[in-house]
C-alpha positions as CSV (number, residue, x, y, z in Angstrom):
1,M,-16.0,22.3,-33.8
2,S,-14.3,21.8,-37.2
3,K,-11.1,22.6,-37.7
4,I,-10.5,24.9,-41.2
5,L,-6.9,25.8,-43.0
6,I,-7.0,29.2,-45.2
7,I,-4.3,29.1,-48.0
8,E,-4.3,32.8,-49.7
9,D,-1.0,34.5,-49.8
10,E,-3.7,37.8,-49.7
11,V,-3.1,38.7,-45.7
12,A,-6.0,41.6,-46.0
13,I,-8.1,38.0,-47.4
14,A,-6.9,35.8,-45.2
15,D,-8.0,37.6,-42.5
16,L,-11.3,38.6,-43.0
17,E,-12.5,34.7,-44.0
18,K,-10.9,33.9,-40.8
19,D,-12.4,35.6,-38.5
20,Y,-16.2,35.2,-40.9
21,L,-15.6,31.4,-40.2
22,E,-14.9,31.7,-36.4
23,L,-17.6,34.4,-35.6
24,S,-19.2,31.1,-37.2
25,G,-17.8,28.7,-34.3
26,F,-14.7,26.9,-36.9
27,D,-11.1,27.1,-35.9
28,V,-9.1,28.3,-38.6
29,Q,-5.7,28.5,-39.5
30,I,-3.9,30.2,-42.2
31,E,-0.7,29.7,-44.2
32,Y,0.5,32.5,-46.9
33,A,2.5,30.1,-49.1
34,G,1.4,26.8,-51.7
35,D,4.7,24.8,-49.9
36,K,4.1,25.7,-46.4
37,G,0.1,25.1,-46.9
38,L,0.8,21.8,-48.1
39,T,3.2,20.7,-45.4
40,R,0.4,21.5,-43.3
41,A,-2.2,19.9,-44.7
42,L,-0.4,16.4,-44.8
43,K,0.5,17.5,-41.2
44,E,-2.6,18.1,-39.2
45,D,-6.2,16.9,-39.8
46,F,-8.7,19.3,-41.4
47,D,-12.2,19.2,-42.2
48,L,-11.8,21.8,-45.0
49,I,-9.3,23.4,-46.6
50,V,-9.9,26.8,-48.7
51,L,-7.5,27.1,-51.5
52,D,-6.4,30.2,-53.5
53,L,-4.6,29.4,-56.7
54,N,-2.3,31.9,-56.8
55,L,0.0,31.5,-54.3
56,P,4.2,32.0,-54.1
57,G,5.8,29.0,-53.3
58,M,3.5,26.6,-55.0
59,D,0.6,27.2,-56.7
60,G,-2.8,26.2,-55.6
61,M,-3.8,23.4,-58.6
62,T,-0.8,22.1,-57.8
63,L,-0.8,21.9,-53.8
64,L,-4.7,20.5,-55.0
65,R,-2.5,17.5,-57.1
66,S,0.0,16.9,-54.8
67,L,-3.2,16.5,-51.6
68,R,-4.9,13.9,-53.8
69,E,-1.9,11.8,-54.7
70,R,-1.5,11.5,-50.8
71,D,-5.2,9.8,-50.4
72,R,-6.8,12.6,-48.7
73,D,-9.7,13.4,-49.2
74,T,-10.3,16.7,-47.1
75,A,-12.5,19.3,-48.6
76,V,-11.0,21.8,-51.0
77,L,-12.9,24.8,-51.3
78,I,-11.3,26.8,-54.0
79,L,-11.4,30.9,-53.7
80,S,-9.5,33.2,-56.3
81,A,-9.7,36.2,-58.1
82,R,-8.0,34.4,-61.5
83,S,-10.9,34.6,-64.3
84,E,-9.8,31.4,-66.0
């Protein structure tokens, strides 16, 4: 079973994403802040990270840079309401 980490500060959005992914057979975990999400992404093995850009604690782009600096090859899908 593939393991997915959702890093999203909007609880309703994170829960909706989790529900759909679990219905498709994925093991899904959620973190609601960027700094906590990065810590978890570095400590555990995930097949995919679903990442928001506007996060408390650490924004999504900073999180992604930090993740890549540590040679993590985990796939990252950015889902964001940001229009730029």
